[in-house]
FIMILO-306983 format. One line per 5 residues: number of its first residue (from 0); their letters; for each residue x, y, z of C-alpha. Coordinates in steps of 0.001 Angstrom, whole numbers. Example, Ala and Ser with C-alpha at 12.3 -4.5 7.8 and 13.67 -1.06 7.14 Angstrom:
BEGIN
0	AS	12300,-4500,7800 | 13670,-1060,7140
END
This chain:
BEGIN
0	MPRLL	-29922,-15667,8333 | -31827,-15230,5034 | -30172,-11834,4642 | -26711,-13186,5398 | -26474,-16374,3338
5	RLDAR	-27876,-17718,121 | -30718,-20124,891 | -33089,-22189,-1229 | -36877,-21929,-1403 | -37198,-23968,1798
10	NRLPR	-34842,-21661,3664 | -32005,-24203,3677 | -28503,-24296,2275 | -28708,-25248,-1416 | -26564,-27862,-3125
15	VRSCT	-23937,-26591,-5558 | -25618,-28484,-8406 | -28861,-26548,-7874 | -27151,-23159,-8324 | -27075,-23148,-12086
20	DPLSM	-27022,-19403,-12744 | -23395,-18229,-13021 | -24461,-14589,-12678 | -25777,-15255,-9167 | -22298,-16402,-8149
25	GVHPA	-20415,-13382,-9425 | -19798,-14202,-13089 | -19963,-11097,-15258 | -22727,-11093,-17891 | -21551,-11199,-21489
30	EEEAG	-22287,-8648,-24158 | -24945,-9668,-26654 | -24620,-8866,-30301 | -27090,-6233,-31405 | -30392,-7802,-32457
35	NVSCP	-29252,-11322,-31549 | -31570,-13179,-29176 | -30299,-16692,-29929 | -27527,-16584,-27309 | -29035,-15514,-23997
40	GVPAF	-27116,-15641,-20727 | -23442,-16406,-20466 | -21571,-17980,-23384 | -20477,-21597,-23383 | -17503,-22198,-21098
45	VPRDT	-14175,-22431,-22882 | -11784,-24624,-20847 | -8801,-22725,-19470 | -5237,-23964,-19175 | -5499,-23824,-15376
50	DGALA	-8579,-26063,-15130 | -6551,-29197,-14382 | -4493,-27499,-11680 | -7654,-26032,-10170 | -9399,-29408,-10087
55	RALAD	-6354,-31066,-8487 | -6052,-28290,-5911 | -9702,-28698,-4936 | -9274,-32444,-4696 | -5976,-32413,-2775
60	GRFVV	-6361,-29256,-719 | -9348,-27592,810 | -8798,-23851,380 | -8109,-22554,-3125 | -7829,-18959,-4315
65	LVGES	-8060,-18194,-8024 | -6062,-14990,-8632 | -6049,-12782,-11732 | -6889,-9394,-13146 | -10455,-8164,-13324
70	TAGKS	-12474,-9928,-16055 | -9780,-12595,-16478 | -12558,-15173,-16093 | -11859,-16162,-12464 | -15462,-16458,-11300
75	RAAFE	-16516,-18471,-14350 | -13573,-20876,-14037 | -14327,-21331,-10327 | -18047,-21831,-11029 | -17328,-24557,-13587
80	AAHAG	-14791,-26260,-11309 | -17296,-26291,-8457 | -19982,-27885,-10624 | -17532,-30395,-12104 | -16047,-31691,-8860
85	LSDLF	-18083,-30408,-5912 | -21679,-30504,-7144 | -22971,-32562,-4214 | -21660,-30176,-1561 | -23879,-27697,234
90	LVQPV	-23213,-24151,-980 | -22436,-21548,1701 | -22406,-18126,49 | -22217,-15165,2472 | -23412,-11775,1251
95	GRHAV	-20480,-9835,2740 | -17890,-9536,5491 | -20528,-9180,8198 | -21964,-12563,7186 | -18723,-14572,7538
100	AAAVD	-19451,-15704,11110 | -22898,-16917,10076 | -21352,-18726,7105 | -18808,-20549,9269 | -21520,-21485,11783
105	AAATA	-23772,-22740,9002 | -21017,-24943,7573 | -20097,-26232,11024 | -23691,-27375,11652 | -24542,-28526,8129
110	PGPCL	-25581,-32172,7614 | -22807,-32778,5089 | -19714,-31328,3395 | -19955,-27684,2296 | -18367,-25369,-229
115	LWLDD	-17720,-21889,1172 | -17905,-19647,-1906 | -16034,-16317,-1601 | -16111,-14429,-4871 | -13886,-11325,-4543
120	LERFL	-12212,-12553,-1372 | -11053,-9057,-385 | -14688,-8234,478 | -14556,-10826,3253 | -11220,-9860,4853
125	GTGGL	-10666,-7331,7623 | -12215,-6681,11008 | -15261,-8899,11498 | -14362,-10933,8425 | -12669,-14220,7650
130	TRHDL	-9768,-15171,9933 | -7245,-17960,10163 | -9215,-19287,13147 | -12403,-19446,11035 | -10614,-21437,8348
135	TRLLD	-8977,-23892,10707 | -12296,-24367,12484 | -14020,-24983,9169 | -11389,-27178,7537 | -9687,-29020,10372
140	ASRYG	-12265,-29376,13128 | -14987,-30935,11000 | -15681,-34577,10268 | -16658,-33515,6748 | -14345,-32556,3915
145	HRVLA	-15409,-28932,3595 | -13945,-26846,771 | -13321,-23112,408 | -13123,-21666,-3103 | -12346,-17976,-3574
150	TMRAE	-11487,-15527,-6324 | -9375,-12415,-5915 | -8095,-9604,-8122 | -4322,-9764,-8489 | -3783,-6272,-7089
155	EYARF	-5902,-6999,-4031 | -3984,-10241,-3493 | -722,-8292,-3573 | -2028,-5792,-1035 | -2806,-8536,1474
160	ARPDH	-82,-11064,668 | 2866,-8625,681 | 3227,-7458,4284 | 5614,-4637,3416 | 3696,-3422,375
165	IGPDH	3198,343,729 | 1744,3131,-1301 | -1451,4904,-1845 | -3442,1710,-1526 | -1639,645,1624
170	LGAET	-3653,-1477,4092 | -3557,-1035,7824 | -1017,-3354,9464 | -3530,-5524,11295 | -5928,-5784,8351
175	RRAGE	-2990,-6918,6258 | -1740,-9315,8914 | -5142,-10999,9244 | -5500,-11199,5467 | -1975,-12514,5076
180	EVLRL	-2656,-15259,7626 | -5722,-16325,5641 | -3903,-16318,2295 | -987,-18323,3673 | -3412,-21236,4154
185	ATRIE	-4551,-21141,529 | -3436,-22887,-2619 | -3113,-20102,-5185 | -3964,-20650,-8853 | -3042,-17852,-11275
190	LSRVW	-5396,-17118,-14185 | -4120,-14865,-16952 | -6306,-12182,-18482 | -4630,-12719,-21875 | -5555,-16084,-23343
195	SPAEL	-2922,-18590,-24488 | -2804,-19992,-28039 | -4259,-23258,-26720 | -7154,-21449,-25053 | -7840,-19432,-28191
200	SRARN	-7835,-22649,-30220 | -10423,-24174,-27889 | -12519,-21013,-28111 | -12709,-21375,-31896 | -14666,-24581,-31361
205	HNSDP	-17520,-22374,-30124 | -17748,-20195,-33230 | -21522,-20704,-33319 | -21744,-18107,-30557 | -21240,-14686,-32181
210	RIEAA	-20084,-13223,-28858 | -17110,-15599,-28689 | -16443,-15026,-32371 | -16349,-11260,-31793 | -14076,-11685,-28768
215	LAHAD	-11657,-13792,-30797 | -11487,-11044,-33398 | -10119,-8709,-30715 | -7869,-11231,-28943 | -4761,-9378,-30105
220	RFGVA	-5675,-6541,-27689 | -7929,-8023,-25029 | -8503,-11243,-23165 | -11523,-13185,-24396 | -13299,-13050,-21022
225	EYLAA	-12394,-9374,-20714 | -14014,-8616,-24079 | -17055,-10794,-23375 | -17719,-8790,-20206 | -17553,-5616,-22328
230	GPRLL	-14960,-4162,-19967 | -13145,-2140,-22658 | -16399,-740,-24017 | -17711,161,-20585 | -14428,1948,-19951
235	DDWQH	-14893,3880,-23189 | -18447,4792,-22198 | -17181,6122,-18876 | -14471,8224,-20469 | -16694,9576,-23262
240	AWAPG	-19335,10547,-20714 | -17089,13417,-19538 | -17785,15380,-22718 | -19762,18593,-22066 | -23501,18096,-22357
245	TRPRA	-23332,14287,-22298 | -23069,12471,-18937 | -20342,14294,-16946 | -22076,13964,-13580 | -22498,10224,-14150
250	AALVT	-18812,10008,-15077 | -17952,11802,-11833 | -20170,9433,-9810 | -18337,6465,-11323 | -14949,8081,-10656
255	GAVLA	-15822,8564,-6997 | -16993,4965,-6697 | -13736,3752,-8290 | -11763,5819,-5768 | -13647,4124,-2934
260	RRTGI	-12757,645,-4179 | -9148,1621,-4861 | -8825,2644,-1226 | -10353,-582,85 | -13981,472,601
265	HRPLP	-15979,-2272,-1078 | -19270,-1527,673 | -22132,-20,-1332 | -22028,3786,-1400 | -25317,5631,-738
270	LTVLD	-26313,8289,-3244 | -25486,11078,-780 | -21904,9823,-512 | -21609,9289,-4262 | -22821,12831,-4862
275	RLARP	-20294,14273,-2410 | -17531,12216,-4024 | -18525,13358,-7497 | -18618,17098,-6843 | -14834,17713,-6585
280	YLAER	-14217,15555,-9666 | -16749,17619,-11593 | -15115,20815,-10367 | -11686,19574,-11511 | -13000,18948,-15017
285	GGDLL	-14764,22296,-15435 | -17839,22274,-13216 | -20857,24016,-14745 | -19000,24449,-18041 | -19533,20710,-18555
290	RPEPL	-23309,21268,-18392 | -23797,18312,-16024 | -27090,16461,-16025 | -29338,16207,-12923 | -28209,13793,-10218
295	AEALS	-31116,11366,-10607 | -30558,11172,-14357 | -26830,10634,-13840 | -27395,7770,-11423 | -29999,6172,-13681
300	WAVTP	-27581,6139,-16615 | -24652,4837,-14521 | -26635,1865,-13131 | -28270,918,-16457 | -26594,-2158,-17993
305	LHATS	-24790,-1103,-21154 | -24174,-3442,-24092 | -26482,-5927,-22304 | -23750,-6535,-19703 | -22710,-4976,-16418
310	SLLLP	-23334,-1351,-15604 | -20670,1150,-14600 | -22222,1288,-11138 | -23669,-1916,-9726 | -26715,-1459,-7439
315	VGDTG	-26632,-3521,-4232 | -30192,-3813,-3004 | -31397,-556,-1501 | -28092,228,200 | -26226,1899,-2659
320	CVAFD	-23809,1147,-5484 | -20292,-129,-6087 | -18069,427,-9105 | -17776,-2301,-11743 | -14499,-4000,-10829
325	YLIDA	-12976,-3785,-14336 | -12734,-19,-13937 | -10629,-169,-10764 | -7370,-1084,-12489 | -8141,317,-15936
330	LPKSV	-6788,3859,-15618 | -3485,5264,-14333 | -3522,5951,-10617 | -3493,9628,-9712 | -3959,11798,-6645
335	PPPEA	-7682,12420,-6017 | -9149,15783,-5001 | -8792,16272,-1223 | -12531,16899,-907 | -13252,13449,-2363
340	VDALV	-11051,11841,277 | -12845,13945,2910 | -16119,12374,1785 | -14693,8874,2146 | -13173,9592,5568
345	AFATQ	-16586,10741,6806 | -18232,7568,5441 | -15551,5042,6387 | -15580,2618,9255 | -12615,2782,11634
350	DEAID	-10868,-4,9716 | -11483,1712,6404 | -10345,5015,7915 | -6927,3507,8666 | -6538,2331,5081
355	LADAA	-7704,5723,3818 | -5230,7486,6087 | -2374,5414,4695 | -3484,6198,1157 | -3856,9912,1892
360	WGWYL	-358,10076,3348 | 1013,8399,230 | -715,11128,-1779 | 639,13938,488 | -2918,14756,1582
365	FDQAE	-1908,15416,5176 | -5135,16940,6502 | -7059,13890,5339 | -4437,11454,6655 | -4398,13093,10070
370	AAFRR	-8205,13244,10309 | -8562,9583,9345 | -5890,8362,11771 | -7488,10383,14584 | -10811,8668,13863
375	ALDHP	-9157,5316,14506 | -7435,6226,17793 | -10277,4634,19764 | -10489,1504,17594 | -11766,-1430,19691
380	EPDRR	-8833,-3652,18626 | -5583,-2755,20466 | -3284,-3492,17518 | -5314,-1318,15174 | -5485,1427,17793
385	DYALS	-1717,1321,18284 | -1137,1348,14543 | -3239,4497,14187 | -1339,6107,17051 | 2097,5379,15616
390	MLSYV	1158,6403,12072 | -424,9623,13300 | 2811,10446,15114 | 4750,9892,11857 | 2399,12224,9995
395	LAARH	2925,14897,12653 | 6697,14428,12403 | 6591,14828,8618 | 4445,17957,8845 | 5863,19752,11873
400	GHASA	9015,17935,12987 | 9807,15223,15508 | 9465,17661,18418 | 5760,17944,17576 | 5425,14162,17353
405	LRFTS	7295,13816,20638 | 4827,16096,22424 | 1893,14164,21011 | 3243,10708,21935 | 4248,11890,25420
410	EEAQE	704,13097,26067 | -736,9821,24788 | 1617,7736,26922 | 726,9768,29996 | -2991,9329,29334
415	RSLRL	-2563,5560,28920 | -459,5339,32056 | -3143,7064,34120 | -5986,5050,32584 | -4360,1612,32220
420	GPEHP	-1290,1708,34423 | 2382,2385,33641 | 3161,-1290,32898 | 175,-2049,30680 | 1255,-3281,27199
425	DTLKA	-611,-374,25547 | 1329,2087,27708 | 4615,380,26848 | 3867,701,23127 | 3218,4427,23513
430	TMLIA	6418,4746,25540 | 8410,3203,22710 | 6968,5819,20370 | 8430,8422,22711 | 11786,6662,22375
435	WHTHH	11459,6583,18584 | 10824,10310,18269 | 13412,11091,20945 | 15959,9298,18760 | 14862,11157,15636
440	SGDTR	14841,14432,17539 | 18545,13891,18156 | 18911,12429,21645 | 19735,8840,20731 | 21343,8076,24073
445	AAIVL	18184,9085,25939 | 16132,6957,23523 | 18323,3942,24285 | 18035,4433,28043 | 14240,4711,27819
450	SERTL	14042,1666,25528 | 16195,-511,27778 | 14020,366,30766 | 10862,-388,28752 | 12370,-3665,27506
455	ATARR	12938,-4871,31067 | 9312,-4120,31928 | 8011,-5786,28746 | 9983,-8951,29470 | 8387,-9155,32883
460	VCGDP	4849,-8292,31723 | 4641,-9909,28259 | 7182,-12709,28494 | 10282,-13388,26428 | 10076,-14107,23603
465	SFPVL	6948,-12207,22642 | 6080,-9832,19836 | 6215,-6719,22097 | 9674,-7682,23379 | 11008,-8413,19897
470	KIRRD	9624,-5101,18635 | 11419,-3165,21399 | 14644,-5029,20678 | 14270,-4118,17002 | 13850,-421,17793
475	LACFR	16867,-596,20114 | 18978,-2032,17302 | 17916,864,15064 | 18893,3396,17735 | 22264,1745,18411
480	EALDP	23041,1695,14696 | 23399,5491,14806 | 26125,5223,17467 | 27731,1808,16964 | 26849,82,13658
485	ASAAE	28973,-2980,14418 | 27128,-3613,17688 | 23795,-3021,15926 | 24733,-5537,13224 | 25119,-8204,15898
490	DFRRL	21785,-7136,17437 | 20039,-7560,14088 | 21682,-10950,13522 | 20409,-12220,16879 | 16987,-10699,16247
495	ALAYS	16685,-12499,12919 | 17384,-15796,14708 | 14911,-14951,17483 | 12153,-14029,15024 | 12827,-17162,13002
500	EFAGA	12492,-19377,16087 | 9406,-17526,17325 | 7478,-16853,14102 | 9263,-18735,11311 | 11990,-18114,8733
505	AYRWT	9503,-16614,6262 | 8031,-14137,8756 | 8338,-10566,7498 | 10370,-9312,10463 | 12722,-12288,10268
510	LNCRA	13528,-11196,6734 | 13583,-7522,7667 | 16114,-8098,10453 | 18315,-10042,8051 | 18277,-6982,5799
515	GHAEA	18982,-4755,8821 | 21977,-6942,9661 | 23422,-6366,6181 | 22809,-2609,6296 | 24453,-2232,9718
520	LEKSG	27453,-4272,8528 | 27898,-1918,5588 | 27733,1129,7852 | 30357,-437,10108 | 32730,-785,7166
525	NGEMA	32197,-4474,6362 | 30866,-3852,2881 | 31979,-7151,1385 | 30022,-9243,3889 | 27048,-6874,3593
530	RALLH	26950,-7322,-181 | 27147,-11102,219 | 24227,-11068,2670 | 22149,-8855,377 | 22851,-11191,-2543
535	ELLND	21809,-14159,-388 | 18618,-12362,628 | 17635,-11481,-2917 | 17889,-15137,-3896 | 15726,-16247,-982
540	PDILA	12295,-17381,-2284 | 10616,-15756,717 | 12134,-12397,-239 | 10964,-12811,-3833 | 7417,-13016,-2497
545	ESQLR	7910,-9902,-334 | 7775,-7227,-2997 | 8471,-4168,-874 | 11262,-5738,1162 | 12915,-6902,-2053
550	RGIQA	12701,-3361,-3370 | 14296,-2046,-193 | 17214,-4427,-668 | 17541,-3371,-4308 | 17647,264,-3180
555	RQADT	20496,-641,-815 | 22261,-2334,-3729 | 21866,814,-5812 | 23396,2905,-3023 | 26263,455,-2643
560	AARAG	26939,436,-6386 | 26967,4237,-6538 | 29382,4487,-3610 | 31653,2039,-5436 | 31505,4215,-8576
565	DFTTA	29400,1749,-10567 | 26825,4302,-11651 | 25615,2266,-14639 | 24413,-490,-12311 | 23035,1981,-9760
570	IALWR	21022,3933,-12354 | 19653,702,-13858 | 18500,-427,-10393 | 16800,2906,-9656 | 15007,2780,-13023
575	DLLSE	13779,-764,-12349 | 12445,328,-8961 | 10741,3320,-10565 | 9004,1125,-13125 | 7627,-1142,-10396
580	AERDH	6465,1791,-8277 | 4725,3382,-11260 | 2958,124,-12081 | 1783,-462,-8517 | 1102,3053,-7243
585	GLTCG	1089,5534,-10126 | 3325,8447,-11037 | 2321,10793,-8244 | 2649,8735,-5070 | 5252,9655,-2477
590	QHLYL	7282,6518,-3108 | 7559,7273,-6821 | 8700,10847,-6209 | 11275,9642,-3670 | 12694,7150,-6173
595	RSELA	12811,9831,-8864 | 14811,12061,-6526 | 17235,9186,-5820 | 17679,8594,-9557 | 18341,12310,-10038
600	SCTGR	21056,12388,-7361 | 22664,9247,-8766 | 22627,10814,-12230 | 24396,13879,-10853 | 27023,11762,-9099
605	AGDPE	27568,9926,-12391 | 28730,13226,-13907 | 25608,14896,-15287 | 24541,17569,-12781 | 22388,19413,-15347
610	EAVRL	20284,16288,-15886 | 20045,15908,-12113 | 18709,19477,-11901 | 16157,18775,-14643 | 14925,15587,-12966
615	LREVV	14720,17223,-9534 | 12867,20217,-10928 | 10223,17796,-12229 | 9990,16156,-8792 | 9653,19513,-7028
620	DERTR	7025,20738,-9486 | 4985,17534,-9147 | 5198,17630,-5365 | 4060,21288,-5355 | 1197,20509,-7731
625	INTEW	-114,17874,-5330 | 229,19919,-2150 | 2021,23162,-1345 | 2555,22251,2309 | 6182,22272,3477
630	DSDAI	6508,18767,4866 | 9889,17045,5239 | 9817,15616,1691 | 9010,18968,109 | 12013,20538,1870
635	RFRRR	14338,17623,1111 | 13458,17608,-2593 | 14177,21352,-2831 | 17371,20969,-830 | 18599,18380,-3306
640	LATWT	17613,20633,-6184 | 19622,23483,-4666 | 22659,21229,-4150 | 22727,20041,-7748 | 22048,23545,-9009
645	GMAGR	25309,24537,-7301 | 27093,21451,-8645 | 25935,22419,-12139 | 27898,25675,-11849 | 25362,28067,-10319
650	PVDAL	26504,28427,-6678 | 24794,31803,-6145 | 21447,30289,-7114 | 22117,27345,-4798 | 22898,29698,-1907
655	CQLRE	19736,31745,-2474 | 17561,28622,-2625 | 19080,27172,547 | 18770,30392,2528 | 15102,30529,1571
660	LVGIS	14703,26912,2736 | 16371,27712,6063 | 13718,30347,6713 | 10880,28070,5670 | 12080,25056,7668
665	SRVRG	12773,27181,10766 | 9233,28524,10625 | 7532,25183,9950 | 9699,22721,11883 | 11762,24802,14286
670	AADSV	15380,25990,14282 | 16688,22857,16045 | 15015,20324,13737 | 17475,18133,11809 | 15916,19138,8482
675	TLNCR	16489,22825,9307 | 20043,22185,10481 | 20854,20332,7261 | 19646,23304,5240 | 21782,25647,7373
680	SRAAH	24848,23436,6930 | 24461,23317,3152 | 23770,27054,2914 | 27001,27738,4789 | 28895,25446,2409
685	WAAVV	27645,27285,-674 | 28359,30645,970 | 31972,29499,1171 | 31937,28365,-2449 | 30657,31788,-3478
690	GDIPD	33652,33317,-1687 | 32672,34343,1828 | 34725,31696,3650 | 35081,33539,7011 | 31300,33957,7332
695	AVEQL	30758,30342,6183 | 33169,29036,8832 | 31347,31031,11513 | 27995,29669,10350 | 29299,26089,10247
700	ESVLT	30671,26414,13784 | 27241,27533,14962 | 25502,24712,13054 | 27950,22127,14387 | 27213,23210,17952
705	DFEQS	23482,22867,17303 | 23997,19465,15660 | 25990,18199,18634 | 23359,19436,21067 | 20333,18180,19172
710	LGPEH	21600,15059,17361 | 24714,14163,19320 | 28403,14174,18346 | 28303,10737,16658 | 25328,11354,14379
715	EFTAE	26044,11137,10639 | 24705,14665,10036 | 26991,15991,12780 | 29976,14193,11256 | 29149,15575,7819
720	CRERL	28975,19127,9178 | 32259,18596,11047 | 33948,17510,7791 | 32670,20612,5977 | 33933,22849,8732
725	AHWRT	37383,21209,8711 | 37616,21616,4931 | 36818,25324,4915 | 38960,26046,7970 | 41918,24596,6093
730	LLH	41303,26922,3139 | 40738,29885,5462 | 44174,29512,7018
END
């Protein structure tokens, strides 16, 4: 236990009042003025505007999370609140996620009320960490009034609290679900990094401390706590260290450590891992031309406290180092070198590997995503194992087509059936993946038949309602939408009610099915009701808290506005979505590039095809810079570029580009893949525009036959090809 929890000299839990050193509880040290020894330690505490709300929350509730940006002053505000109102409680301070069970046990057996102190709460969430059960056991099953006080960076809070949040820092579904369940029990207090006029006024009462005086002089650019922790100056030191002959290897070590924390690895990194992480960053910047210093010297500089405050790398005992948290959010997010992600995949636990795989996929680093998901296929937790399986199948579909994913999921389902039995829940989940990829391979009717058979088994094995049954019903509604949108709309409406009764109105899939209901209504021709439902959803407070789902609804609104000819509204919506994606994920994530391509197409439809070409060329170039592999996005972006090139008055160029794409997609994904068939259909169209209508009609007839065989006669791509063929046949005759 001594290595798991903080204990006093007699090997017992200390009282809060006896823990007088803020630094030992996570408060950042403050910069000392050069030559000044009259102000040791942390500065005097300046009351924050949230202090009253924090005190009331601790008095009225029992689990409080203080949320804000790095160096906003969260830990100090929490420390002062604990000493002001909870000083008599026993302090339970675990050293990390692996110590959570010991912490809960210690509080449960303590002789009096305890304060569970969780600075940087994200370090304690995930497999083996804090759960809803732990909290209810601690808070509800005790005769004492235990308290839990936590701090959390705003971006980490968003990652856990927004179930549909995606991007390069995407969490695994079960890690997020467990974290979300914990956060739903908390009272959240927001602490701003930028200080209010009232806070600045109170700070001026402490002008005898030159550190506070200096921070106030820079309050127009930085928060006072941010400046006191020397965050901006440490950031400058890191960036200046890249200069040739200075500290480039140290800068690379810090960059690798920041990457680890951005992808959810908060454990200390051993020097061997740091070195492997640093090497590709050094190579990117110039390698030996930078004249990098020896490794030992680089590490020594990076862990030495600068400006008498934190160091760029924080040593954690003998186990390794972590990056100073201010650096994590300080620079624009960008795609890391693949070799750096390789180093993290090799170091990661199975839980961390899932999060890394999600991030790598968002960065179009497919080799790394596939390797990390494969590592998690034998995860001990069934939900995590199933998540890795499904996500790996999606990666294979993006890289090689749904036929490849279908082969993989069929083999996995067969293996589970032999090992666990054909009716085991794990086998049923793999079977539904077969149905999913069967649908996307074109045979929707077969997918529906397989899903209905699996649904009957799941109802018998798992019970109804249950999460497995609701999930199968949700997939079935998606499949039916391709054939009968009106019927699917009713399915989604009933599903939303079922989810609400089973898991609550605010549950993510309750909200998602409400959105699916609106989308299916629009596809069935009931646009007015669909728009009313979307408007109702966007004004739902639960949707406002679900960032990614709200964005999905806004994207639907943009599509609806464009179809109605309101391009001003549509373009404004796409730009708003782009700004949010850039803020959360950076300029080079897959989501950002997708949104840029949507904005480009909308711009072309608004009457400016040349601008659409320019915007799409930027998307294509950025996608190629990240990775030259021909995945589905790479082909789709180029297909859109070719289309708008033709619309801008260069049909010959469009035809040449599309014919090249047909060859590439046929080679990578197969001739029958829907992406390949779409390229063939568009190439035939532009062949007709160029003037060879008889050959174009012949090609479209061949493509239509392939569409009908692979996707079915009712599929939207089939219908689109049929319309093209009818148009050019009319002109031919």
